[in-house]
Backbone bond lengths (Angstrom), bond angles and torsions (degrees), N, CA, C in turn:
res aa  C-N    CA-C-N  psi(-1)  N-CA   C-N-CA  omega(-1)  CA-C   N-CA-C  phi
1 M - - - 1.499 - - 1.520 107.40 -
2 Q 1.281 116.00 129.43 1.434 121.24 178.89 1.550 109.62 -86.00
3 M 1.287 114.86 156.43 1.468 118.99 179.44 1.524 109.84 -66.97
4 D 1.340 116.66 -36.34 1.472 121.05 177.57 1.501 111.26 -58.65
5 D 1.321 117.06 -41.21 1.472 122.15 -179.05 1.535 109.63 -66.65
6 D 1.335 117.53 -40.37 1.432 120.62 -179.41 1.529 111.24 -65.53
7 V 1.318 116.53 -40.49 1.477 120.67 177.29 1.512 110.87 -64.71
8 F 1.311 116.60 -46.30 1.450 120.22 178.13 1.539 111.49 -62.75
9 F 1.347 116.71 -41.58 1.475 120.05 179.96 1.512 111.08 -58.99
10 A 1.310 117.43 -46.82 1.446 120.70 179.42 1.507 111.61 -65.18
11 F 1.332 117.45 -41.13 1.469 121.16 179.91 1.515 109.62 -62.58
12 W 1.348 117.36 -44.22 1.451 121.49 -173.21 1.557 110.56 -71.17
13 Q 1.335 116.78 -34.25 1.475 120.27 176.40 1.502 109.90 -58.58
14 E 1.294 117.65 -41.32 1.466 122.57 -176.49 1.522 114.42 -81.32
15 N 1.339 115.75 -34.49 1.474 119.45 -167.44 1.521 116.00 -117.30
16 S 1.293 118.08 10.28 1.491 117.05 -175.07 1.527 112.31 -62.78
17 E 1.302 119.65 -39.51 1.456 121.31 -179.23 1.531 110.85 -71.31
18 K 1.312 118.01 -36.00 1.460 121.06 178.04 1.544 109.87 -67.19
19 E 1.272 118.46 -36.95 1.439 124.08 -177.72 1.534 111.43 -70.72
20 K 1.345 117.86 -19.49 1.450 121.63 178.85 1.536 110.77 -64.07
21 S 1.316 115.37 -29.43 1.476 118.84 -179.14 1.530 109.71 -121.53
22 S 1.319 117.26 36.01 1.459 121.95 -177.10 1.510 111.20 -67.67
23 R 1.303 113.98 133.58 1.476 120.89 176.71 1.499 111.91 -74.27
24 K 1.345 115.97 -31.98 1.481 120.30 -177.64 1.482 109.55 -61.93
25 A 1.312 119.14 -51.41 1.486 121.53 -178.65 1.501 109.22 -65.21
26 F 1.290 117.93 -37.63 1.507 120.49 178.25 1.528 110.60 -61.46
27 M 1.328 115.87 -45.97 1.459 119.05 -179.82 1.514 113.55 -65.84
28 L 1.301 116.41 -35.85 1.495 119.46 174.09 1.468 111.61 -61.58
29 G 1.326 116.18 -43.39 1.487 119.63 178.09 1.487 112.53 -67.80
30 L 1.343 116.31 -38.21 1.473 119.93 179.45 1.499 110.97 -66.65
31 S 1.319 117.17 -41.28 1.492 118.38 176.11 1.513 113.07 -64.40
32 S 1.301 117.21 -33.97 1.476 120.13 176.17 1.559 110.27 -66.75
33 G 1.299 115.68 -39.82 1.491 118.65 177.40 1.486 111.58 -65.04
34 F 1.347 117.67 -40.43 1.451 120.92 179.34 1.551 110.16 -69.14
35 A 1.300 117.57 -32.69 1.442 121.13 176.26 1.546 110.91 -63.64
36 I 1.317 114.84 -42.32 1.489 118.23 176.38 1.515 110.00 -62.40
37 G 1.345 114.45 -46.16 1.474 119.35 -179.47 1.532 112.27 -63.28
38 G 1.308 117.07 -38.07 1.469 121.71 178.23 1.515 109.47 -64.92
39 T 1.332 117.33 -38.73 1.438 121.87 178.68 1.539 109.74 -62.29
40 V 1.332 116.32 -45.58 1.455 121.78 179.07 1.549 110.41 -57.96
41 I 1.345 115.90 -47.79 1.452 121.84 179.34 1.541 110.05 -60.90
42 A 1.330 116.06 -44.86 1.492 120.44 179.54 1.503 111.79 -59.63
43 V 1.333 116.54 -41.58 1.464 119.61 178.40 1.501 111.58 -66.93
44 I 1.294 117.98 -39.26 1.485 121.89 178.32 1.508 110.83 -65.14
45 L 1.351 116.22 -46.01 1.452 120.57 -175.58 1.549 113.32 -75.75
46 S 1.312 115.54 -23.22 1.481 118.45 -177.41 1.528 112.38 -74.83
47 G 1.333 116.84 -22.08 1.424 119.62 -179.36 1.525 111.25 75.28
48 W 1.323 118.00 21.91 1.454 122.67 -176.17 1.564 111.35 -59.93
49 Y 1.300 114.87 -40.58 1.460 119.11 177.73 1.498 104.51 -121.01
50 Q 1.331 117.21 100.53 1.469 122.68 -170.64 1.517 113.42 -61.18
51 R 1.266 117.97 -40.33 1.492 120.49 -177.91 1.532 109.70 -64.63
52 A 1.349 117.38 -44.84 1.444 120.97 178.73 1.538 110.53 -64.71
53 T 1.277 118.16 -38.06 1.438 122.32 178.21 1.547 110.69 -64.53
54 M 1.367 117.44 -42.61 1.439 120.35 177.06 1.531 111.34 -63.43
55 E 1.299 116.93 -41.55 1.489 121.35 178.45 1.515 110.04 -63.99
56 A 1.309 116.74 -44.92 1.474 119.77 179.90 1.501 111.82 -63.12
57 N 1.309 117.11 -41.62 1.445 120.24 -178.17 1.529 113.07 -71.78
58 S 1.339 117.68 -30.25 1.442 119.51 -178.57 1.522 113.96 -85.29
59 K 1.303 117.48 -30.59 1.483 120.26 -173.60 1.487 115.03 -111.59
60 M 1.286 120.40 -3.64 1.452 121.11 -172.57 1.515 110.10 -124.62
61 S 1.326 114.54 136.01 1.465 117.71 174.59 1.526 109.71 -90.48
62 A 1.325 115.77 150.27 1.451 120.51 -179.24 1.533 110.68 -63.19
63 F 1.341 116.63 -36.63 1.450 122.15 -179.69 1.568 109.93 -61.69
64 V 1.310 116.45 -45.07 1.457 120.62 179.68 1.524 110.18 -63.20
65 L 1.318 116.64 -41.48 1.455 119.46 178.63 1.500 112.43 -62.46
66 F 1.337 117.43 -45.15 1.471 120.69 179.37 1.541 112.07 -66.42
67 M 1.334 116.22 -35.45 1.477 119.11 179.34 1.540 107.90 -70.78
68 A 1.306 118.18 -38.12 1.466 119.61 178.05 1.533 111.52 -64.80
69 I 1.314 116.03 -40.58 1.508 120.50 177.46 1.491 108.94 -64.22
70 L 1.347 118.16 -44.31 1.469 120.28 178.52 1.494 111.99 -61.61
71 G 1.349 117.02 -43.11 1.468 121.29 -179.72 1.499 110.69 -64.49
72 I 1.328 118.04 -43.27 1.480 121.40 179.89 1.522 109.92 -66.46
73 S 1.324 116.70 -37.78 1.468 119.02 -179.29 1.516 111.63 -67.88
74 I 1.319 117.81 -39.75 1.454 120.10 178.68 1.552 109.89 -68.49
75 F 1.340 116.59 -40.85 1.455 120.08 176.56 1.533 111.94 -59.19
76 I 1.300 116.08 -46.41 1.460 120.68 179.83 1.520 110.25 -63.71
77 A 1.343 117.90 -37.64 1.448 122.35 179.42 1.541 110.62 -62.88
78 F 1.347 117.50 -47.52 1.462 120.35 177.56 1.495 112.60 -62.69
79 M 1.304 116.63 -42.26 1.458 121.33 -179.23 1.526 112.10 -65.89
80 Y 1.318 115.85 -41.43 1.464 121.31 -179.13 1.562 109.26 -63.68
81 R 1.340 113.91 -45.30 1.475 117.55 179.20 1.518 111.80 -61.93
82 K 1.326 117.71 -43.80 1.474 123.14 177.42 1.526 109.66 -61.80
83 F 1.332 118.45 -47.45 1.431 123.19 -178.54 1.563 110.68 -60.56
84 K 1.348 115.81 -44.50 1.444 120.26 -179.02 1.542 109.94 -63.59
85 W 1.332 117.53 -42.66 1.449 121.12 179.27 1.536 110.75 -63.27
86 E 1.321 115.82 -43.85 1.484 120.42 -179.85 1.501 110.63 -62.40
87 M 1.316 118.47 -41.49 1.451 121.42 -178.52 1.569 109.73 -65.51
88 N 1.319 116.07 -42.88 1.469 119.36 178.02 1.549 111.71 -65.35
89 D 1.314 115.43 -38.91 1.458 119.01 -177.90 1.550 108.22 -69.88
90 Q 1.300 118.32 -37.36 1.437 121.88 176.94 1.537 110.30 -61.67
91 R 1.320 115.98 -43.57 1.470 120.32 178.10 1.544 110.89 -62.34
92 Y 1.339 116.58 -41.27 1.478 121.70 177.33 1.540 108.99 -61.49
93 Q 1.342 118.12 -45.59 1.449 120.95 -178.82 1.555 111.46 -63.18
94 E 1.316 116.66 -37.44 1.449 119.79 178.56 1.528 111.47 -68.38
95 I 1.298 118.43 -40.18 1.446 122.21 176.87 1.515 110.08 -64.62
96 L 1.331 115.69 -43.81 1.473 121.13 177.81 1.549 111.44 -59.54
97 A 1.311 116.09 -43.08 1.470 120.09 177.45 1.528 111.03 -62.80
98 K 1.351 118.43 -40.96 1.475 121.63 178.95 1.539 109.25 -63.68
99 K 1.340 116.25 -42.08 1.499 118.55 179.97 1.538 110.14 -65.98
100 R 1.300 117.02 -41.39 1.468 118.05 178.08 1.530 112.29 -62.50
101 K 1.317 114.20 -40.78 1.471 120.20 -178.35 1.549 110.69 -65.01
102 L 1.325 115.44 -38.56 1.457 119.90 178.98 1.505 112.56 -71.01
103 N 1.326 117.76 -27.09 1.450 122.25 -176.56 1.527 115.47 -93.57
104 T 1.325 117.84 -0.60 1.436 119.07 -179.57 1.519 111.79 -79.23
105 P 1.332 118.67 149.60 1.471 120.06 179.34 1.520 112.65 -63.57
106 D 1.328 118.89 -30.37 1.478 121.59 179.76 1.525 110.71 -63.19
107 A 1.329 115.29 -36.59 1.473 119.48 179.98 1.533 109.80 -64.46
108 A 1.331 116.84 -41.36 1.458 119.12 -179.60 1.531 111.29 -67.62
109 I 1.312 117.99 -36.64 1.439 120.63 178.14 1.549 110.55 -68.16
110 N 1.333 116.12 -44.37 1.451 120.52 179.97 1.558 111.39 -63.79
111 N 1.312 116.17 -38.28 1.436 119.41 -179.00 1.518 111.62 -70.19
112 S 1.333 117.82 -36.17 1.471 121.02 -178.55 1.496 110.93 -73.44
113 S 1.356 117.86 -34.82 1.433 120.28 -179.70 1.538 112.27 -77.12
114 A 1.322 118.76 -23.85 1.431 123.10 178.60 1.502 111.41 -75.76
115 S 1.302 118.13 -23.68 1.503 119.60 -176.83 1.466 113.66 -74.48
């Protein structure tokens, strides 16, 4: 067992429910979504692909674009927070399984006979 795993195990036992609604993970996901949206706006405004820019300007309202970016950003934020929590919970379950395996009587018998 590594010291890192022990520290994480203790942290996750105490904070798993709090982390489910963590603002930090949500804000990281939200900023990622806004970064994607900002990139889309930059590409449209730069005129990099003139035909796409003409199509966007003629058929799309700015309000719809901003609402789409906001919706995508919020979706990414929720998904990132859920993904982060699932990854941490998976790590916790793996550490718990290792601890249970080390503490079973069969493991002690197998270790003593292997020596």
